[in-house]
C-alpha positions in Angstrom: -218.0 -53.1 -95.1 -218.7 -49.8 -96.5 -221.4 -50.8 -98.2 -223.0 -52.6 -95.4 -223.0 -49.3 -93.2 -224.8 -47.5 -96.1 -227.2 -50.3 -96.1 -227.7 -49.9 -92.7 -228.2 -46.6 -92.7 -230.6 -46.4 -95.4 -233.1 -49.3 -93.8 -232.8 -48.1 -90.3 -234.0 -44.0 -91.9 -236.4 -45.3 -93.6 -238.2 -47.4 -91.2 -237.9 -44.4 -89.3 -239.5 -42.7 -91.7 -242.7 -44.9 -92.1 -243.2 -44.7 -88.0 -242.0 -42.0 -86.6 -245.9 -39.8 -86.2 -246.2 -37.1 -83.5 -243.8 -34.1 -84.8 -239.9 -32.9 -84.2 -240.1 -33.3 -80.2 -241.4 -37.2 -81.2 -239.1 -38.0 -83.5 -236.5 -36.9 -81.5 -237.5 -39.3 -79.2 -237.4 -41.8 -81.9 -234.1 -41.4 -83.1 -233.0 -41.1 -79.7 -233.9 -44.8 -79.3 -233.1 -46.2 -82.4 -229.8 -44.8 -82.8 -228.4 -44.1 -79.1 -229.8 -47.0 -77.2 -230.6 -49.3 -79.4 -227.7 -49.2 -82.3 -225.1 -47.4 -80.0 -224.3 -44.9 -83.6 -223.1 -42.1 -81.2 -223.5 -41.3 -77.1 -226.1 -39.3 -74.9 -223.9 -36.1 -74.6 -223.3 -36.7 -78.5 -226.7 -36.9 -79.0 -227.5 -34.1 -76.7 -224.7 -31.7 -78.1 -226.2 -32.7 -82.0 -229.6 -31.6 -80.9 -228.5 -28.5 -79.8 -226.8 -27.5 -83.1 -229.9 -28.5 -84.9 -232.3 -26.1 -82.4 -229.6 -23.4 -83.1 -230.0 -23.5 -86.9 -232.9 -22.2 -88.8 -234.7 -25.1 -90.5 -236.5 -28.7 -89.8 -234.6 -29.7 -86.3 -235.4 -33.6 -86.5 -234.3 -34.2 -90.2 -231.6 -31.8 -89.6 -230.8 -34.4 -86.5 -231.0 -37.6 -88.6 -228.9 -36.0 -91.4 -226.4 -35.4 -88.8 -226.5 -38.8 -87.6 -226.4 -40.4 -90.6 -223.0 -37.8 -91.1 -221.5 -39.0 -88.2 -221.9 -42.9 -89.2 -221.3 -42.6 -92.8 -220.1 -39.2 -93.7 -221.9 -37.1 -96.4 -222.9 -40.0 -98.3 -224.4 -41.5 -95.0 -226.2 -38.2 -94.6 -228.2 -38.5 -97.8 -229.2 -42.1 -97.3 -230.6 -40.8 -93.8 -232.7 -37.8 -95.3 -233.9 -39.9 -98.0 -234.7 -42.6 -95.5 -236.8 -40.3 -93.4 -238.2 -38.3 -95.8 -239.1 -40.3 -98.7 -242.3 -41.8 -97.3 -243.9 -39.1 -96.6 -242.9 -37.0 -99.8 -244.6 -39.9 -101.7 -247.9 -39.8 -99.7 -248.3 -36.3 -99.7 -247.8 -36.0 -104.1 -250.4 -38.6 -104.4 -252.6 -36.4 -102.3 -252.1 -33.7 -104.2 -252.4 -35.7 -107.2 -255.8 -37.0 -106.0 -257.2 -33.5 -105.1 -256.6 -32.3 -108.7 -259.4 -33.9 -110.0 -261.8 -33.1 -107.2 -263.6 -29.7 -106.6 -262.0 -28.9 -103.4 -264.2 -25.8 -102.6 -267.4 -28.8 -102.8 -265.4 -30.9 -101.0 -267.0 -31.4 -97.6 -264.3 -33.3 -95.6 -261.7 -30.7 -96.7 -263.1 -28.3 -94.1 -262.6 -31.3 -91.3 -258.9 -31.3 -92.2 -259.2 -27.0 -91.7 -260.4 -27.8 -88.3 -257.9 -30.1 -87.9 -255.2 -27.9 -88.5 -256.4 -25.6 -85.9 -256.7 -27.9 -83.2 -252.5 -28.9 -84.3 -251.5 -25.2 -84.6 -253.0 -24.6 -81.1 -251.1 -27.7 -79.4 -247.9 -26.6 -81.0 -248.1 -23.0 -79.4 -249.4 -24.3 -76.2 -246.2 -26.6 -75.6 -243.8 -24.1 -77.4 -244.7 -21.0 -75.5 -244.5 -23.4 -72.5 -240.4 -23.7 -73.1 -239.4 -21.0 -75.1 -241.4 -17.9 -73.1 -241.0 -18.9 -69.8 -239.7 -15.4 -68.5 -241.3 -11.9 -68.7 -238.8 -10.8 -71.1 -239.7 -13.8 -73.2 -242.8 -13.2 -73.4 -242.9 -9.6 -74.4 -240.6 -10.2 -77.3 -243.4 -13.2 -78.3 -245.9 -10.1 -77.8 -243.8 -8.2 -80.3 -243.4 -10.5 -83.0 -247.4 -10.8 -82.8 -248.1 -7.9 -83.1 -245.5 -7.3 -86.2 -246.4 -9.9 -88.3 -249.8 -9.1 -88.2 -249.5 -5.9 -88.9 -246.5 -6.2 -91.4 -247.5 -9.5 -93.0 -244.9 -9.4 -95.9 -241.8 -12.6 -96.0 -239.3 -9.5 -94.8 -241.5 -9.2 -91.9 -240.3 -12.3 -90.5 -236.6 -11.7 -91.2 -236.8 -8.6 -89.7 -238.5 -9.8 -86.3 -236.1 -12.8 -86.0 -232.8 -10.1 -86.8 -234.3 -8.1 -83.9 -234.9 -10.5 -81.7 -231.4 -12.2 -81.9 -230.3 -8.8 -80.9 -232.7 -8.5 -77.7 -231.7 -12.0 -76.7 -227.9 -11.0 -76.9 -228.0 -8.1 -74.8 -230.5 -9.5 -72.4 -229.2 -13.2 -72.1 -225.5 -12.5 -72.7 -224.6 -13.1 -69.1 -226.3 -16.3 -68.4 -224.1 -19.5 -67.4 -223.0 -21.6 -70.4 -223.4 -25.6 -69.9 -220.8 -27.7 -70.7 -220.5 -29.4 -73.6 -218.5 -32.4 -75.4 -216.7 -32.8 -78.6 -218.4 -34.5 -81.4 -215.9 -36.2 -84.4 -216.8 -34.9 -87.4 -215.8 -36.7 -90.4 -216.0 -33.4 -92.2 -213.1 -30.6 -92.9 -213.5 -27.1 -92.5 -212.9 -26.3 -96.0 -215.7 -28.5 -97.3 -218.0 -27.0 -94.4 -216.7 -23.3 -95.6 -217.9 -24.4 -99.0 -221.5 -25.5 -97.6 -221.8 -21.8 -95.6 -220.7 -20.0 -98.7 -223.2 -21.9 -100.8 -226.1 -21.3 -98.5 -225.4 -18.1 -98.6 -224.4 -17.7 -101.9 -227.9 -18.9 -102.9 -230.0 -17.0 -100.7 -228.5 -13.7 -102.8 -228.5 -15.5 -106.4 -231.8 -17.0 -106.5 -234.1 -14.0 -106.1 -231.5 -12.5 -109.3 -232.0 -15.2 -111.4 -235.8 -15.3 -110.7 -236.0 -11.7 -111.8 -233.6 -11.7 -114.7 -235.2 -15.4 -115.9 -239.1 -15.0 -115.0 -239.1 -18.8 -115.0 -241.6 -20.3 -112.9 -239.7 -22.9 -111.6 -236.5 -20.6 -110.5 -239.3 -18.6 -109.0 -240.8 -22.0 -107.3 -237.1 -23.1 -106.1 -236.7 -19.4 -105.0 -239.9 -19.4 -102.8 -238.9 -22.6 -101.0 -235.1 -22.2 -101.1 -235.7 -18.9 -98.8 -238.9 -20.6 -97.0 -236.3 -23.8 -95.7 -233.6 -21.3 -94.8 -235.4 -18.5 -92.8 -237.9 -21.1 -90.4 -236.7 -20.8 -86.7 -239.0 -23.5 -84.4 -239.8 -26.8 -86.4 -242.0 -27.2 -88.9 -245.1 -25.6 -87.8 -243.3 -22.1 -88.6 -242.9 -22.9 -92.0 -246.4 -22.4 -92.7 -246.5 -18.3 -92.7 -243.6 -18.4 -94.7 -245.2 -20.9 -97.6 -248.7 -19.3 -97.4 -247.4 -15.8 -97.8 -245.1 -17.1 -100.4 -247.5 -18.5 -102.4 -251.3 -18.2 -101.5 -251.4 -14.1 -102.6 -249.8 -14.8 -105.4 -252.3 -17.1 -106.8 -250.3 -20.0 -107.5 -252.1 -21.8 -104.3 -255.3 -21.1 -103.0 -256.2 -20.6 -99.6 -258.7 -24.0 -99.4 -255.7 -26.3 -101.2 -252.9 -24.9 -98.6 -254.8 -25.6 -95.5 -256.5 -29.0 -97.0 -252.6 -30.0 -97.5 -251.8 -28.9 -94.1 -254.0 -30.9 -92.3 -253.5 -33.7 -94.7 -249.8 -33.5 -93.6 -250.8 -34.1 -90.2 -251.9 -38.0 -91.0 -248.3 -38.9 -92.7 -245.2 -39.8 -90.6 -241.7 -38.0 -90.7 -240.8 -34.4 -91.3 -243.7 -31.6 -91.6 -241.1 -29.8 -93.9 -242.5 -32.5 -96.7 -245.6 -30.4 -97.0 -243.7 -28.4 -99.3 -244.1 -31.8 -101.7 -247.6 -31.5 -101.6 -247.4 -27.2 -102.7 -245.2 -28.2 -105.3 -247.4 -31.4 -107.1 -250.2 -29.4 -106.6 -248.5 -26.5 -109.0 -246.3 -28.6 -111.2 -247.4 -32.1 -111.0 -244.8 -34.9 -109.3 -242.0 -33.2 -110.6 -242.9 -29.9 -108.6 -243.5 -31.8 -105.7 -240.0 -33.5 -105.9 -238.2 -29.9 -107.0 -240.3 -28.4 -103.8 -239.2 -31.2 -101.5 -235.3 -30.6 -102.6 -235.4 -27.0 -102.5 -236.9 -26.4 -99.2 -234.4 -29.0 -97.5 -231.7 -27.9 -99.1 -230.7 -25.1 -96.8 -231.2 -27.7 -94.1 -228.4 -30.2 -95.0 -226.1 -27.0 -96.0 -226.3 -25.7 -92.6 -225.7 -29.2 -90.6 -222.5 -29.9 -93.1 -221.2 -26.4 -92.7 -221.8 -26.2 -88.9 -221.1 -29.4 -87.4 -217.0 -29.0 -87.3 -217.6 -25.3 -85.8 -219.9 -26.5 -83.3 -217.5 -26.9 -80.3 -216.8 -23.3 -80.0 -220.4 -21.9 -81.1 -221.9 -24.3 -78.2 -219.6 -22.7 -75.3 -220.4 -19.0 -76.7 -223.2 -17.9 -73.7 -223.9 -14.9 -76.3 -225.0 -16.3 -78.9 -227.2 -18.9 -76.4 -228.7 -15.4 -75.4 -229.6 -14.8 -79.2 -231.0 -18.0 -79.9 -233.4 -17.4 -76.5 -234.8 -14.4 -78.4 -235.0 -15.9 -81.7 -237.1 -19.0 -80.0 -239.8 -16.5 -78.3 -240.2 -14.5 -81.1 -241.0 -18.0 -83.2 -243.9 -18.1 -80.9 -245.3 -15.1 -81.6 -245.2 -15.8 -85.6 -246.4 -18.9 -85.0 -249.3 -17.4 -83.2 -249.8 -14.5 -85.8 -250.2 -17.6 -88.1 -252.6 -19.3 -86.0 -255.1 -16.3 -86.1 -254.3 -15.5 -90.2 -255.1 -17.8 -92.4 -255.8 -20.9 -90.2 -258.3 -19.6 -87.6 -260.2 -17.2 -89.8 -260.5 -19.8 -92.8 -261.5 -22.5 -90.7 -263.9 -21.5 -87.5 -267.2 -20.1 -89.8 -269.2 -20.8 -86.3 -269.8 -22.5 -82.9 -270.1 -26.0 -84.5 -266.6 -25.8 -86.0 -265.1 -23.9 -82.6 -266.3 -27.0 -80.5 -265.1 -29.4 -82.7 -261.8 -27.7 -82.7 -262.2 -28.4 -79.3 -262.8 -31.6 -79.1 -259.8 -32.3 -81.6 -257.3 -30.3 -79.5 -258.3 -32.1 -76.4 -257.8 -35.7 -78.6 -254.3 -34.0 -78.6 -253.3 -32.5 -75.7 -255.7 -34.5 -72.9 -256.4 -37.9 -74.1 -252.5 -38.3 -76.2 -254.2 -40.0 -78.9 -251.8 -39.9 -82.2 -252.3 -37.5 -84.9 -253.3 -39.4 -87.8 -256.6 -40.3 -85.0 -257.3 -36.7 -84.9 -257.2 -36.3 -88.7 -259.2 -39.4 -89.4 -261.7 -37.7 -86.8 -261.7 -34.4 -88.8 -262.6 -36.3 -92.2 -265.4 -38.1 -90.6 -266.5 -35.1 -88.8 -266.4 -33.2 -92.3 -268.3 -35.8 -94.2 -271.0 -36.1 -91.3 -271.3 -32.0 -91.3 -272.9 -31.9 -94.3 -275.9 -33.7 -93.4 -276.5 -31.1 -90.6 
C-alpha cells in the first residue's frame, strides 16, 4: 500500500513537471486542480495554509508547496519523490541546452539575442504582476523604491540580505497591528525534533559553507556555497534569484553575461520551477555533474525550510507581527526585481529602437494576449535568426 502511494506521488508530480508552464502562480493553479480538486489529497483550507507558509519562507514557493504536499501524503520520502518528479524534466532540458551551447560561439549566434530580449519581456511582466499585489499602498511603494535605489547603488550579495532584513523590520513596525486571518491546523507527519534538526542544518550550512570555501579553496565547495546561499536568500519566487545568481557568477568570471542571459531566456521555455536555471549555470561551469550539483545546492534550503517549518506553522500563521514583517519583505522584493531588470537585463539586451519595439511585442504577447511562455520564447528565437538579415 505504501509503495503504491510513493509510485502515485512520483507519477503525478512528474506529469506536473512536464506540463506546468507559466511560472509559480500558474504552478499553484495546476497543483490545486490536481491535488485538491481531482485527487483530494488535502482540503481547500489546508492547501491555502500550505501556500501561505511557502509564501512566507524564502525559496521557490511553488516547489515548496509541491514538496509539502508530498510530505503530507507520504512523509519525508513522499516529499523527496514529489520534488524529483516536478523538477527533473526541466533540469534535464536545461543541462542538455547548456551542453549544446558549449559547442557554439555564443557571442556570434544571432538567435541568442532574441532570447535575451525574451528575458526583458518576461521580467517586465513579472514586475507588473508582483507590484500590483505586493505594493498596493504608499508605505510599501516607498519600501520598494528604497530597495531599488539600494540594490542599484550597492551591488553586492550582502546588500540583498541587508535590504530584506531592513524591510522586514520596517514592515514589522508599520503593519504589526493588522488583523489576523483565520487559520486551521495542518496534520504533518514530521516531529518537532526532526524539524529542529532541519532548521539547524539550514542555518549551519549558511555559516559553515563560506568557512569551508575559504579553507579548502575548492571550486566545488565554492559552487555549492554560492548556489546554497542564493537559494537561501530569495524571497518572492524564481525571478528574484536572477540578481543573486548574476552577482555570484558573472563578476567572478565563472559565467559570461551573454551565457547567463541566454540560459535565463531558455529557462522560460521549459515547464517546472525557474530555480532549475541553476542546472544550466552549473552545466556551463562543470558539465552535467555541475548541473546536478547546482540543482541540489539551490533547492536544498527550500527543502530544509519546508521540513523545518511545517510543524510550527500553526503558531506562526496566527502572529500578525510576523505577517507585517513579511509584507515589508515582499515590497522590497519588487524593488530588487526592478533593479535586476535594469542591470543586467535591460542594459545588455536593449541595444536600439528595434530591440525595444520587439520587447514591447513580446510583453504584449504575455500580458495582453495571454500567450504561453514557450510561444514567446520561440518567437524570440525566430526574430533573432531573422534580425541578422537587416
